[in-house]
C-alpha positions in Angstrom: -62.3 -36.3 -0.2 -59.6 -36.8 2.6 -60.4 -39.5 5.0 -58.4 -39.8 8.3 -58.1 -42.6 10.8 -56.6 -42.7 14.2 -56.1 -46.4 15.9 -55.3 -46.6 19.5 -53.3 -49.8 19.8 -52.1 -51.7 22.9 -49.4 -54.1 22.4 -49.6 -56.6 25.6 -46.7 -58.6 24.8 -44.1 -55.9 23.9 -41.2 -55.5 26.3 -39.4 -52.6 24.6 -39.9 -49.6 22.3 -37.8 -51.9 19.7 -40.2 -54.5 19.9 -43.1 -52.1 19.8 -41.6 -50.5 16.6 -40.7 -53.6 14.8 -44.4 -54.8 15.2 -45.6 -51.4 14.0 -43.4 -51.5 11.2 -44.8 -54.6 9.8 -48.4 -53.3 10.2 -47.6 -49.9 8.3 -45.7 -51.9 5.5 -48.8 -54.1 5.2 -51.4 -51.2 4.9 -49.3 -49.1 2.7 -48.7 -52.3 0.3 -52.4 -53.6 0.3 -54.5 -50.4 0.8 -52.1 -47.6 -0.9 -52.6 -45.6 2.3 -50.4 -43.3 4.1 -49.4 -44.4 7.8 -47.5 -42.8 10.7 -47.0 -43.2 14.2 -48.8 -40.2 15.8 -49.2 -40.5 19.2 -47.8 -42.3 22.5 -44.5 -42.8 20.7 -42.3 -43.2 23.8 -44.5 -45.8 25.4 -43.4 -49.7 25.1 -46.9 -50.9 25.0 -49.2 -48.1 23.3 -49.4 -46.2 20.3 -51.8 -44.3 18.4 -51.5 -44.8 14.5 -52.6 -42.3 11.9 -54.0 -43.4 8.5 -55.2 -41.3 5.7 -56.4 -41.9 2.3 -57.6 -39.4 -0.6 -60.2 -40.5 -2.7 -62.9 -39.1 -5.2 -65.8 -40.0 -2.9 -66.3 -40.3 0.9 -67.9 -43.7 0.2 -64.8 -44.9 -1.2 -62.5 -43.4 1.2 -64.9 -45.0 4.2 -64.4 -48.4 2.7 -60.8 -48.1 2.4 -60.2 -46.9 6.2 -62.7 -49.7 7.2 -60.5 -52.3 5.7 -57.4 -50.7 7.4 -59.3 -51.3 10.7 -60.2 -54.9 9.7 -56.5 -55.5 8.8 -55.1 -54.2 12.1 -57.5 -56.1 14.0 -56.6 -59.2 12.6 -53.0 -58.7 13.4 -51.5 -61.1 16.3 -50.4 -59.6 19.6 -52.4 -56.4 19.3 -55.4 -55.0 20.9 -57.3 -52.1 19.2 -58.5 -50.0 22.1 -60.7 -47.2 20.0 -60.5 -45.8 16.5 -62.0 -42.9 14.8 -62.4 -41.7 11.4 -63.0 -38.0 10.0 -63.7 -36.9 6.3 -62.6 -33.6 4.9 
C-alpha cells in the first residue's frame, strides 16, 4: 500500500525564497526523522509564501499508511509560522 499526501502551505512571515526554504527544510527533516516518510516540495517552488509539499509512505495496510500520513498533517500543523490551507490523501 502506497499512501500519498499533498499539503498546501502558506508561510505568512516569509519575505524571501531563502527564508521559505529554510523553514521548509526544518519541516521536511522532522517528518523524515520522526515518521520515516519521503518528503519533497512538489509545487509553488518559486513563490515566497506558498508551497505544496508531498509526503509518501509505503506500508502493509491502508490503515497504517493513513495513520502515518495523519500524524504528518498534525506535525506540520503544529509548526510555528505556517498555515495549512488544504491537504489531500490518496492510497494505491
